[in-house]
VEXDREN-2710 file (C-alpha; in Angstrom, 1 decimal):
% VEXDREN-2710
k/r/px/py/pz
1/MET/148.8/126.0/90.1
2/LEU/150.5/124.7/93.3
3/ALA/147.2/125.2/95.2
4/LYS/145.4/123.0/92.7
5/LEU/148.0/120.2/93.1
6/VAL/147.8/120.3/96.9
7/ILE/143.9/120.1/96.7
8/TYR/144.1/117.2/94.3
9/PHE/146.6/115.4/96.5
10/LEU/144.5/115.9/99.6
11/TYR/141.4/114.7/97.8
12/SER/143.2/111.5/96.6
13/CYS/144.4/110.7/100.1
14/LEU/140.9/111.2/101.6
15/PHE/139.4/109.1/98.9
16/LYS/141.8/106.2/99.6
17/ILE/141.2/106.5/103.3
18/PHE/137.4/106.4/103.2
19/SER/137.1/104.1/100.2
20/PRO/135.1/100.9/100.7
21/SER/138.2/98.9/99.9
22/CYS/139.7/100.1/103.2
23/PHE/137.1/98.1/105.1
24/LEU/136.8/95.1/102.8
25/GLU/139.3/94.0/100.1
26/GLU/136.5/92.6/98.0
27/CYS/132.8/93.3/97.6
28/MET/130.1/90.6/97.2
29/VAL/128.8/90.9/93.6
30/HIS/125.1/90.3/93.4
31/ASP/123.7/88.7/90.2
32/VAL/120.1/89.8/90.7
33/LEU/117.4/91.1/88.4
34/HIS/119.5/89.9/85.4
35/SER/117.2/91.4/82.7
36/GLN/117.5/94.8/84.2
37/ARG/121.3/94.9/84.4
38/LEU/121.6/95.6/80.7
39/VAL/120.4/99.2/80.1
40/SER/119.9/100.9/76.7
41/VAL/119.1/104.5/75.8
42/LEU/118.9/106.5/72.5
43/VAL/121.8/108.9/72.1
44/GLY/120.9/112.4/73.3
45/GLU/118.2/111.3/75.7
46/PRO/118.2/111.2/79.5
47/LEU/118.8/108.0/81.4
48/THR/118.3/107.0/85.1
49/ILE/119.5/103.8/86.7
50/ASP/118.3/102.6/90.1
51/CYS/120.9/100.7/92.0
52/LEU/118.2/98.4/93.6
53/LEU/120.7/96.9/96.1
54/ASP/119.3/99.0/99.0
55/LYS/115.9/97.5/98.3
56/THR/116.9/93.9/97.6
57/LEU/119.0/93.7/100.7
58/ALA/116.3/95.4/102.9
59/LEU/118.6/98.1/104.2
60/GLN/116.0/100.9/104.3
61/HIS/116.4/101.4/108.1
62/MET/120.2/100.9/108.3
63/ASN/123.1/103.2/108.0
64/TYR/124.9/102.7/104.7
65/SER/126.7/104.5/101.9
66/LEU/125.9/104.0/98.2
67/THR/128.3/105.1/95.5
68/TRP/128.4/104.9/91.7
69/TYR/131.6/104.2/89.7
70/LYS/132.5/103.9/86.1
71/SER/134.0/100.4/86.0
72/GLY/137.8/100.5/86.0
73/ARG/137.9/103.9/87.8
74/LYS/138.6/104.5/91.4
75/ILE/137.0/108.0/91.6
76/PRO/133.3/107.9/92.2
77/VAL/130.7/109.6/90.0
78/THR/130.2/113.2/91.1
79/GLN/127.0/114.3/93.0
80/VAL/127.0/117.8/91.4
81/LYS/123.7/118.1/89.6
82/LEU/125.1/120.5/87.0
83/SER/127.4/117.6/85.7
84/ARG/126.1/115.7/82.7
85/ILE/126.7/112.4/84.5
86/HIS/126.0/112.6/88.3
87/GLN/124.6/110.7/91.2
88/HIS/121.4/112.0/92.9
89/GLU/120.4/110.0/96.0
90/ASN/120.7/106.4/94.9
91/LEU/120.2/107.0/91.2
92/LEU/122.7/107.4/88.4
93/TRP/121.7/110.2/85.9
94/PHE/122.9/110.8/82.4
95/MET/121.7/114.3/81.2
96/PRO/121.8/113.4/78.4
97/ALA/123.6/110.2/77.3
98/ILE/126.2/110.2/74.5
99/LEU/127.8/107.4/72.6
100/GLU/131.0/107.5/74.7
101/ASP/128.9/106.7/77.8
102/SER/128.5/103.1/76.7
103/GLY/130.2/100.7/79.0
104/SER/130.0/99.1/82.5
105/TYR/129.0/101.0/85.6
106/GLU/129.0/99.6/89.2
107/CYS/126.9/100.5/92.2
108/VAL/128.7/99.8/95.6
109/LEU/126.7/99.7/98.8
110/TRP/128.8/99.4/102.0
111/ASN/129.1/100.1/105.7
112/LEU/131.6/99.2/108.3
113/THR/130.8/95.5/108.2
114/SER/129.8/94.6/104.7
115/CYS/130.2/95.6/101.1
116/ASN/127.9/94.7/98.1
117/LYS/128.3/95.5/94.4
118/ILE/126.1/95.2/91.3
119/TYR/127.1/95.9/87.6
120/PHE/125.1/97.6/84.9
121/ASN/126.1/97.5/81.2
122/VAL/124.9/100.7/79.5
123/ILE/124.4/100.7/75.7
124/VAL/123.9/104.1/74.0
125/PHE/122.5/103.5/70.5
126/LYS/121.4/105.4/67.3
127/ASN/118.2/105.0/65.4
128/THR/118.3/103.2/62.1
129/VAL/119.0/105.6/59.2
130/GLY/115.7/106.9/57.9
131/LEU/113.6/105.6/60.8
132/CYS/112.6/106.9/64.2
133/PHE/113.6/103.6/66.0
134/ASN/116.2/100.9/66.1
135/GLY/114.9/97.4/65.4
136/ASP/117.5/95.9/67.8
137/PHE/116.2/97.9/70.8
138/LEU/112.4/97.4/71.0
139/TYR/109.9/96.4/73.7
140/ALA/107.5/93.7/72.7
141/GLN/103.8/93.5/73.5
142/GLU/101.1/91.2/72.4
143/ILE/97.4/92.0/72.4
144/PRO/94.4/89.9/71.3
145/ALA/92.3/90.8/68.3
146/SER/88.9/92.4/68.7
147/SER/89.8/93.7/72.2
148/ASN/90.2/97.1/73.8
149/GLU/93.8/97.0/75.0
150/ASN/96.4/99.5/76.2
151/ILE/99.9/99.9/74.8
152/VAL/102.1/101.1/77.7
153/CYS/104.9/103.6/77.3
154/PRO/107.4/102.0/79.7
155/HIS/110.0/103.3/82.2
156/LEU/108.9/106.9/82.7
157/ASP/108.7/106.7/86.6
158/TYR/111.6/109.2/87.2
159/PHE/110.5/111.6/84.4
160/ARG/106.9/112.2/85.5
161/ASP/106.3/114.6/88.4
162/GLU/104.4/117.8/89.2
163/LYS/106.8/119.8/86.9
164/ASN/106.6/117.3/84.0
165/THR/103.0/116.6/83.1
166/LEU/103.1/117.3/79.4
167/PRO/101.1/114.8/77.2
168/ILE/102.7/111.9/75.5
169/HIS/102.6/111.8/71.7
170/TRP/102.2/108.4/69.9
171/TYR/103.4/107.4/66.5
172/LYS/103.0/104.3/64.3
173/GLU/105.8/103.6/61.8
174/CYS/107.1/107.1/62.6
175/ASN/103.8/108.8/61.6
176/LEU/101.7/110.7/64.2
177/ILE/98.6/108.7/65.1
178/ASP/95.4/110.5/64.2
179/ASN/92.6/107.9/64.4
180/GLU/89.4/107.8/66.5
181/ARG/90.2/104.2/67.5
182/PHE/93.4/105.2/69.3
183/LEU/93.0/107.1/72.6
184/SER/95.9/108.5/74.5
185/ARG/95.4/108.2/78.3
186/ASN/98.1/109.1/80.8
187/ASP/101.1/107.0/79.7
188/ASP/99.1/104.5/77.7
189/LEU/97.6/104.3/74.2
190/ARG/94.2/102.5/74.1
191/ILE/93.3/100.7/70.9
192/ILE/89.6/100.1/70.3
193/SER/88.7/96.8/68.6
194/ALA/92.3/95.9/67.8
195/ASN/92.8/94.0/64.5
196/VAL/95.9/92.4/62.8
197/ASN/96.4/95.5/60.8
198/ASP/97.3/97.4/64.0
199/SER/100.5/95.3/64.4
200/GLY/103.7/97.3/63.9
201/ASN/106.2/99.6/65.5
202/TYR/104.8/102.2/67.9
203/SER/106.8/105.1/69.4
204/CYS/105.8/107.3/72.4
205/LYS/107.6/110.6/72.8
206/MET/107.5/113.3/75.5
207/THR/109.6/116.3/76.7
208/TYR/111.3/116.5/80.1
209/ASN/112.5/119.7/81.9
210/TYR/115.5/119.4/84.2
211/MET/117.7/122.2/85.7
212/GLY/116.2/124.6/83.2
213/LYS/116.9/122.5/80.1
214/GLU/114.4/120.5/77.9
215/TYR/115.1/117.0/76.8
216/ASN/113.3/114.6/74.5
217/ILE/112.4/111.1/75.8
218/SER/111.2/108.3/73.5
219/ARG/110.3/104.6/73.8
220/ASN/109.7/102.1/71.0
221/ILE/107.4/99.1/71.2
222/TYR/106.7/96.4/68.7
223/VAL/103.0/95.4/69.0
224/THR/101.7/92.1/67.7
225/VAL/97.9/91.7/67.4
226/ILE/97.1/88.0/67.7
227/GLY/94.2/87.2/65.4
228/LYS/92.0/84.2/64.8
229/SER/93.1/81.4/62.5
230/ARG/92.7/82.0/58.8
231/PHE/91.8/78.3/58.1
232/TYR/88.2/77.2/58.4
233/SER/86.8/73.7/58.5
234/SER/84.1/72.6/56.1
235/TYR/81.8/69.6/56.5
236/ILE/80.4/67.6/53.5
237/THR/77.5/65.4/54.1
238/TYR/76.9/62.4/51.8
239/PHE/73.4/61.0/51.4
240/SER/72.7/57.4/50.8
241/PHE/69.2/56.1/49.8
242/ALA/69.7/52.6/51.2
243/ASP/67.6/51.0/53.8
244/VAL/69.0/51.3/57.3
245/VAL/68.7/48.5/59.7
246/ARG/68.7/50.1/63.1
247/ASN/70.4/48.4/66.0
248/PHE/68.3/49.5/69.0
249/GLN/70.6/47.7/71.4
250/GLY/73.6/49.6/70.1
251/TYR/71.7/52.9/70.5
252/LEU/70.8/52.0/74.0
253/ILE/74.3/51.2/75.1
254/GLY/75.7/54.3/73.3
255/GLY/73.1/56.5/75.0
256/LEU/74.1/55.2/78.4
257/LEU/77.8/55.4/77.9
258/ALA/78.0/58.8/76.3
259/PRO/76.9/60.8/79.5
260/VAL/79.3/58.7/81.6
261/PHE/82.1/59.4/79.2
262/VAL/81.3/63.1/79.2
263/ILE/81.2/63.3/83.0
264/VAL/84.6/61.4/83.3
265/VAL/86.3/63.7/80.8
266/ALA/84.9/66.8/82.5
267/MET/86.1/65.6/85.9
268/LEU/89.6/64.9/84.5
269/ILE/89.7/68.3/82.7
270/TYR/88.7/70.1/85.9
271/LYS/91.2/68.1/88.0
272/TYR/94.2/69.0/85.8
273/PHE/93.2/72.4/84.5
274/LYS/91.2/73.7/87.5
275/VAL/93.6/76.6/88.1
276/ASP/93.6/77.7/84.5
277/ILE/89.8/77.4/84.2
278/VAL/89.2/79.6/87.3
279/LEU/91.8/82.3/86.2
280/TRP/90.2/82.3/82.7
281/TYR/86.7/82.7/84.1
282/ARG/87.9/85.6/86.3
283/LYS/89.5/87.3/83.3
284/SER/86.7/86.6/80.7
285/CYS/83.5/86.8/82.8
286/ARG/84.7/89.5/85.2
287/PRO/82.5/88.4/88.2
288/PHE/80.6/91.1/90.0
289/LEU/82.4/92.0/93.2
290/ILE/80.5/93.1/96.3
291/SER/82.5/95.5/98.5
292/ASP/83.4/93.9/101.8
293/GLY/84.9/97.1/103.3
294/LYS/88.4/95.7/103.4
295/ILE/91.4/97.7/102.2
296/TYR/94.1/95.1/101.4
297/ASP/93.9/92.0/99.2
298/ALA/96.6/90.2/101.3
299/TYR/98.7/90.7/104.4
300/VAL/102.2/89.4/103.8
301/LEU/104.0/87.8/106.8
302/TYR/107.6/86.6/106.6
303/PRO/110.4/85.9/109.1
304/LYS/113.5/88.2/109.4
305/ILE/116.6/86.0/109.3
306/ASN/120.1/87.2/110.1
307/LYS/122.0/85.0/107.6
308/VAL/123.0/87.0/104.6
309/ASP/122.1/84.4/101.9
310/CYS/118.6/83.9/103.6
311/ILE/118.0/87.7/103.8
312/TYR/118.8/88.0/100.2
313/THR/116.4/85.2/99.2
314/SER/113.4/86.0/101.4
315/ASP/113.6/89.8/101.4
316/ASN/114.2/89.9/97.6
317/PHE/111.2/87.7/97.1
318/VAL/108.9/89.6/99.5
319/LEU/110.0/93.2/98.8
320/THR/110.7/92.9/95.0
321/LEU/109.3/89.9/93.3
322/LEU/106.0/89.6/95.1
323/PRO/105.0/93.3/94.6
324/GLU/106.1/93.3/91.0
325/VAL/103.9/90.4/90.0
326/LEU/100.9/90.7/92.4
327/GLU/100.7/94.5/92.6
328/ARG/102.0/95.8/89.3
329/GLN/101.0/93.1/86.9
330/CYS/97.8/91.8/88.6
331/GLY/96.6/94.9/90.4
332/TYR/96.4/93.6/93.9
333/ASN/97.0/95.7/97.0
334/LEU/99.4/94.1/99.5
335/PHE/100.4/95.1/103.0
336/ILE/104.0/94.2/103.9
337/LEU/105.2/94.8/107.4
338/GLY/108.3/96.9/107.3
339/ARG/107.3/98.5/104.0
340/ASP/103.8/99.8/104.5
341/ASP/103.5/100.4/108.3
342/LEU/104.0/103.9/109.8
343/PRO/107.2/104.4/111.8
344/GLY/106.7/104.6/115.6
345/LYS/103.4/102.6/115.6
346/ALA/103.4/99.5/117.8
347/VAL/103.8/96.3/115.8
348/VAL/101.0/94.5/117.6
349/ASN/98.6/97.3/116.8
350/VAL/99.6/97.4/113.2
351/VAL/99.2/93.6/112.8
352/ASP/95.9/93.5/114.6
353/GLU/94.4/96.4/112.5
354/THR/95.7/95.6/109.1
355/ILE/95.2/91.8/109.2
356/LYS/91.5/92.3/109.8
357/GLN/91.4/94.7/106.8
358/SER/92.9/92.0/104.6
359/ARG/91.1/89.4/102.4
360/ARG/94.0/86.9/102.5
361/LEU/97.0/86.1/104.7
362/ILE/100.2/85.2/102.9
363/ILE/102.9/83.5/105.0
364/VAL/106.4/83.1/103.5
365/LEU/108.7/80.4/104.9
366/VAL/112.3/79.3/104.3
367/PRO/114.0/76.2/105.6
368/GLU/115.9/78.2/108.2
369/SER/112.6/79.7/109.6
370/SER/111.8/76.9/112.1
371/SER/114.3/78.1/114.7
372/LEU/113.1/81.7/114.5
373/LEU/109.3/81.3/114.2
374/GLU/108.7/80.8/117.9
375/ASP/110.4/84.1/118.7
376/ILE/109.4/86.2/115.7
377/PHE/106.2/84.7/114.4
378/GLU/104.3/83.6/117.5
379/GLN/103.2/87.1/118.5
380/GLN/101.8/87.8/115.1
381/LEU/100.3/84.3/114.5
382/ALA/98.3/84.7/117.7
383/VAL/96.0/86.8/115.6
384/TYR/95.2/83.7/113.5
385/ASN/92.5/82.5/116.0
386/ALA/90.5/85.6/115.0
387/LEU/91.2/84.8/111.3
388/VAL/89.6/81.4/111.6
389/GLN/86.4/83.0/112.9
390/ASP/86.4/85.7/110.2
391/GLY/86.9/83.1/107.5
392/ILE/90.1/84.6/106.1
393/LYS/92.0/82.2/103.8
394/VAL/95.7/81.6/104.3
395/ILE/98.3/81.2/101.5
396/LEU/101.5/79.4/102.7
397/ILE/104.5/79.8/100.4
398/GLU/107.7/77.8/100.8
399/LEU/110.8/79.4/99.2
400/ASP/112.5/76.1/99.3
401/LYS/111.5/72.5/100.2
402/ILE/110.9/72.2/103.9
403/LYS/111.2/68.5/104.8
404/ASP/110.1/68.6/108.4
405/TYR/107.5/70.7/110.2
406/THR/108.2/69.1/113.6
407/ASN/109.9/72.2/115.0
408/MET/107.3/74.6/113.5
409/PRO/104.8/76.3/115.8
410/GLU/101.4/74.6/116.1
411/SER/99.7/77.5/114.2
412/ILE/102.0/76.8/111.2
413/LYS/101.3/73.1/111.4
414/TYR/97.6/73.8/111.4
415/ILE/97.8/76.0/108.3
416/LYS/100.0/73.5/106.5
417/GLN/97.5/70.7/107.2
418/LYS/94.4/72.6/106.4
419/HIS/95.5/74.8/103.4
420/GLY/98.7/73.1/102.1
421/ALA/101.6/75.1/100.7
422/ILE/102.8/76.4/97.4
423/LYS/106.5/75.7/96.7
424/TRP/108.6/78.3/94.9
425/LYS/111.6/76.7/93.1
426/GLY/112.5/79.6/90.8
427/ASP/115.2/82.2/90.7
428/PHE/115.3/85.9/90.0
429/THR/115.5/85.7/86.2
430/GLU/113.1/87.4/83.8
431/LYS/110.9/84.3/83.6
432/SER/110.2/84.5/87.4
433/TYR/108.7/87.9/86.9
434/SER/105.9/86.5/84.6
435/ALA/102.5/86.1/86.2
436/ASN/101.7/83.2/83.8
437/THR/104.2/80.7/85.3
438/LYS/102.8/77.7/87.2
439/PHE/103.8/79.1/90.6
440/TRP/102.2/82.5/90.1
441/LYS/99.0/80.9/88.7
442/ASN/98.6/78.9/91.9
443/VAL/99.1/82.0/94.0
444/ARG/96.6/84.0/91.8
445/TYR/94.2/81.1/92.1
446/ARG/94.2/81.4/95.9
447/MET/94.0/85.2/95.8
448/PRO/90.6/87.0/95.7
449/PRO/89.3/87.8/92.2
450/ARG/90.3/91.2/90.7
451/CYS/89.0/93.1/87.7
452/PRO/91.8/93.4/85.0
453/THR/93.5/96.8/84.8
454/SER/96.0/98.3/82.4
455/SER/98.8/97.5/84.9
456/GLU/98.4/93.8/84.2
457/LEU/100.2/94.3/80.9
458/HIS/103.7/92.8/81.1
459/LEU/106.4/94.2/78.8
460/LEU/109.0/91.8/77.6
461/PRO/111.9/93.5/75.8
462/THR/113.2/91.6/72.7
463/LYS/116.6/92.4/73.9
464/PRO/117.6/93.2/77.5
465/LEU/116.8/96.9/78.1
466/GLY/115.1/98.7/80.8
467/GLU/116.0/100.9/83.5
468/LYS/113.6/101.0/86.4
END
């Protein structure tokens, strides 16, 4: 008994000595990815939560410590895998979750010079009595009528590996689906010729093996099939048997003005709806694409800034928001220096090779970039001379309004003058993650056309859910 007390005393002392609070009295709390900070799970099922701070702060190549806590407790979550709640690498695992686990959890990322914290509110819920789902915790998805669309079983990333490849079973209104129009493919359910009767509550279920135990995993999605209008217009023609005096002058004037009016209206529509028209054409007509031998749809270029608030904005946009919308939702393949290059390879060689294998060049700027571009950007922007000859289009994105380009390099001024810039004024809320906002439509309009894939479906939970 005395030995246990001594061990506990030593452990408490060591924890107090090496706790993040010893280096900083207070951590900076990050309010990022707001929709993902509320996490829900069905009682008795596994749950994983990704801290995300190491990604949003671009600390992949720095020494840091990441620790999970139950809010209000000073002792961190254990890293012993046999424990029901434990930390494995940067993830918090519940194997499985019980009702008493509901509450606030915090992820603390720190080193000798800084400390950052993010909170997650976990909700463990039960299904409605007599049903296989809870109406308050559903994902929402809309699909058009008469189309062949996929319903996605979301957030299975950490539960699918070489040891867990069992098929997913799909249910509608808690009944197993057995219909030739419904095809289960990987993590999706494909509906052939969807109609309004296919709307309803869908459930996907699978089993997961972990440390010799088997767990059930389920997701519930409410699907709405958007059909055509039920109201139809009817036209009634009235005949009159009176003599008609024709005004040939009126017909002549009308015949001349009608084409002019049509042309003017068409030009106005194209001017104000050009982006929507082009995106609609790409989606509906699916233009035939000839292979050009290039690997990447876009090469992303952005400055590395030392200020913490600027790092948070630019790195979070480039490393989190940009891949989420363009890669996951729209199916593009991006190359981001610092994320996709191989370690040990010369930067000049990487830039020279990959930029020639890209169809577009995306340059991201912030107001603080002007003083750094000469040192950081000039070596990479020297390749732009070759881009002009190859005809590669450039997309310039301003993360905030840049009033003066006087101190910018000549290459940036040339790009601004020739191609213009797209201004991003959003934040990191759920709306910013939608590919259908005005900003992302302008970016997609300047990107090369892509054939739609199942990954373009965007799940919007009716109530904040989702782990990632």
